[in-house]
C-alpha positions in Angstrom: 52.0 71.8 91.7 51.8 74.0 88.6 52.4 77.1 90.7 55.5 75.4 92.2 56.9 74.6 88.7 56.2 78.2 87.6 58.2 79.6 90.5 61.1 77.2 89.9 61.0 78.2 86.2 61.5 81.9 87.2 64.1 81.0 89.9 67.3 81.6 87.7 65.9 84.9 86.5 65.1 86.0 90.0 68.6 85.1 91.2 70.3 87.0 88.3 68.1 90.1 88.9 68.8 90.2 92.6 72.6 89.8 92.1 72.5 92.6 89.5 70.7 94.8 91.9 73.3 94.1 94.6 76.2 94.9 92.4 74.5 98.0 91.0 74.7 99.4 94.5 78.5 99.1 94.6 80.8 102.1 93.8 82.9 101.5 90.7 86.6 101.4 91.2 87.1 104.1 88.7 85.2 106.5 91.0 87.5 105.8 93.9 91.1 105.7 92.5 92.9 109.0 92.1 95.6 109.8 89.5 94.5 107.1 87.1 96.6 106.4 84.1 96.7 104.3 80.9 99.4 101.7 81.3 99.9 101.4 77.6 99.7 105.0 76.4 100.7 107.1 79.4 104.4 107.6 79.0 104.7 109.5 82.3 104.0 106.4 84.3 107.1 104.5 85.4 107.3 100.7 85.8 107.9 99.0 89.1 110.7 100.5 91.2 114.2 99.0 90.4 116.7 99.9 93.1 119.7 100.1 90.8 117.9 102.7 88.6 116.9 105.1 91.3 118.0 108.5 89.9 118.1 110.3 93.2 120.6 109.5 95.9 120.5 112.8 97.7 117.8 115.5 97.5 118.5 118.3 95.0 117.2 121.8 95.5 114.4 122.9 93.2 112.2 126.0 92.6 109.8 126.9 95.5 112.2 125.5 98.1 113.0 127.5 101.2 116.6 127.4 102.5 117.9 128.6 105.9 121.3 130.1 105.2 123.5 131.6 107.9 126.9 133.2 107.2 129.1 134.2 110.1 132.6 135.5 110.5 135.0 136.4 113.3 134.1 140.1 112.6 130.5 140.0 114.0 129.8 143.5 112.7 130.8 142.6 109.2 128.7 139.5 109.0 125.6 140.6 111.0 123.8 141.9 108.0 123.8 138.3 106.5 122.3 136.7 109.6 118.6 135.5 109.3 115.9 136.8 111.5 116.9 136.6 115.2 114.7 135.2 117.9 113.3 132.3 115.8 114.4 129.0 117.2 112.2 126.6 115.2 112.4 126.2 111.4 109.2 124.9 109.7 106.5 125.6 107.2 104.9 128.3 109.4 107.9 130.6 109.5 109.9 129.5 106.4 109.1 132.8 104.6 110.5 134.8 107.6 113.9 133.0 108.1 114.3 131.3 104.7 115.5 132.3 101.2 113.0 131.4 98.5 114.3 129.6 95.4 112.5 131.3 92.5 111.2 129.7 89.3 114.6 130.4 87.7 116.4 128.4 90.5 117.9 131.5 92.1 118.0 133.0 95.6 118.4 136.7 96.3 121.0 136.9 99.1 121.8 140.3 100.9 124.7 142.1 99.3 125.7 139.0 97.3 122.8 139.3 94.9 121.3 136.6 92.7 122.9 133.1 93.2 121.9 130.0 91.3 121.2 127.2 93.7 118.8 124.9 91.8 120.0 121.3 91.2 122.6 121.3 94.0 122.5 119.0 97.0 122.5 120.7 100.4 126.3 120.0 100.7 126.9 121.4 97.3 124.8 124.5 98.1 126.9 125.0 101.2 130.1 125.1 99.1 128.5 127.5 96.6 127.4 129.9 99.4 130.8 129.7 101.1 132.6 130.6 97.8 130.3 133.6 97.2 130.5 134.9 100.8 134.3 134.7 100.8 134.4 137.3 98.1 133.0 139.8 100.6 134.0 138.5 104.0 137.3 136.7 103.4 138.4 133.2 104.2 137.5 132.9 107.9 133.8 132.4 107.8 131.2 129.7 108.7 128.3 128.9 106.5 125.2 126.9 107.5 122.7 125.7 104.8 119.5 123.8 105.6 116.3 122.9 103.8 113.3 124.3 105.7 110.4 122.8 103.7 111.4 119.3 104.6 108.0 117.6 104.2 106.6 114.6 102.6 103.0 114.3 101.3 101.0 111.1 102.0 97.5 110.5 100.7 95.1 107.7 99.9 94.5 104.5 102.0 96.5 105.6 105.1 95.1 106.3 108.6 95.9 110.1 108.5 96.5 111.9 105.2 98.6 115.1 105.1 102.0 116.8 105.0 104.5 115.4 107.4 107.8 116.9 108.6 110.9 114.8 107.9 113.6 114.8 110.6 116.2 113.9 108.0 117.0 114.7 104.4 115.6 111.3 103.3 113.6 108.6 105.0 112.5 105.1 104.0 109.1 104.7 102.4 108.0 102.6 105.4 108.9 105.5 107.8 106.8 107.8 105.6 103.8 105.5 105.8 104.3 105.2 109.5 104.1 109.0 109.8 100.7 108.8 108.2 99.6 106.2 110.8 100.0 103.2 108.7 97.8 101.6 106.1 94.0 101.1 106.2 92.5 97.7 105.5 91.9 98.6 101.9 95.4 99.7 101.0 97.1 98.2 97.9 100.5 97.5 99.4 101.9 95.9 96.3 101.9 99.1 94.2 102.3 102.3 96.2 102.9 105.2 93.9 105.6 107.8 94.6 105.5 111.0 92.6 108.8 113.0 92.4 110.2 116.0 90.5 113.9 116.1 89.7 115.3 118.9 87.6 111.9 119.8 86.2 111.4 116.2 85.1 108.5 114.2 86.6 108.9 110.6 87.8 106.4 108.1 89.1 107.5 104.9 90.9 105.4 101.9 91.7 106.9 100.4 94.9 105.9 96.9 96.0 106.0 97.1 99.8 105.3 93.4 100.2 108.6 92.6 98.5 111.6 91.4 100.4 113.9 93.1 97.9 113.5 96.4 99.7 115.7 95.1 102.5 119.1 96.8 103.2 120.7 98.7 100.3 117.7 98.1 98.0 115.4 100.2 100.2 113.3 102.9 98.5 114.0 106.3 100.0 111.5 109.2 100.2 112.7 112.8 99.7 111.3 116.2 100.6 108.4 117.2 98.3 107.6 113.6 97.3 103.9 112.7 97.0 103.0 109.2 98.1 99.6 107.8 97.0 98.2 104.5 98.3 95.5 103.2 96.0 92.5 101.3 97.4 91.8 97.6 96.7 88.9 96.7 94.5 87.3 95.2 97.6 86.6 98.7 98.8 84.2 99.3 95.9 82.4 96.0 96.8 82.2 96.9 100.5 84.5 94.0 101.5 86.9 93.9 104.4 89.5 91.2 105.3 87.0 89.7 107.7 84.2 89.9 105.1 81.7 92.7 105.2 78.7 92.6 107.5 76.9 94.5 104.8 77.5 91.7 102.3 76.3 89.1 104.9 73.2 91.2 105.4 72.6 91.5 101.6 73.0 87.7 101.2 70.5 87.0 104.0 68.0 89.5 102.4 68.4 87.8 99.0 67.9 84.4 100.5 64.8 85.5 102.4 63.4 87.1 99.2 64.0 84.0 97.1 62.4 81.7 99.7 59.4 84.0 100.0 58.9 84.0 96.2 59.3 80.3 95.8 57.4 79.0 98.9 55.5 82.1 100.1 57.2 82.0 103.5 
């Protein structure tokens, strides 16, 4: 009887010790989450996305972009020196340096016979007008100009099925389409605060987009642009080893704890 009372006296302490051991084996959330910030002191972090305040309606060219630019006129011999590399029928990251014009850190491209042309900050349509105006000085009025962005990629990382850089078929896509390119969310994805990192005119923006909100329907949709970085944070449940259907590991731990307690109390 005395032994039973002694075991019951130590029962709360045993429970606490075993629970602490179980939680000590968990990975802290701070060791999992990338790009952490101080919500109070970090001025670079933006509040939740507000559709009416989205500063970017169309993508604007920035340094390190690659542009495909083709200038043609009726006089083929006159304009042939402005044509990009022939024989390339696919524009992408692998051949952008061969057929594209690089936007340097000053926001300029070096175009044959036209020299340095500032292109940073323009939309693709505006860049088309700039190039047409410059080319007309040399080739006259009857010309055709084609301007396209080659490095048309979005970067998706974090709690998605397949992290990586993905080619965009259009100049902008919805954030849902971008997540779909990465194979969709994992079970641990924080869908209520997906971070989107963006640079506009040398200024950095971070948006926290709630993908569970119905406010993203129709004209309120958040659009992703080339060179955006999307980061999906993990839920705290990942650090605890939990899944939506409850972790088998946690069940195993609870069974082990229960068995250990029964053995200490009753010797079984």
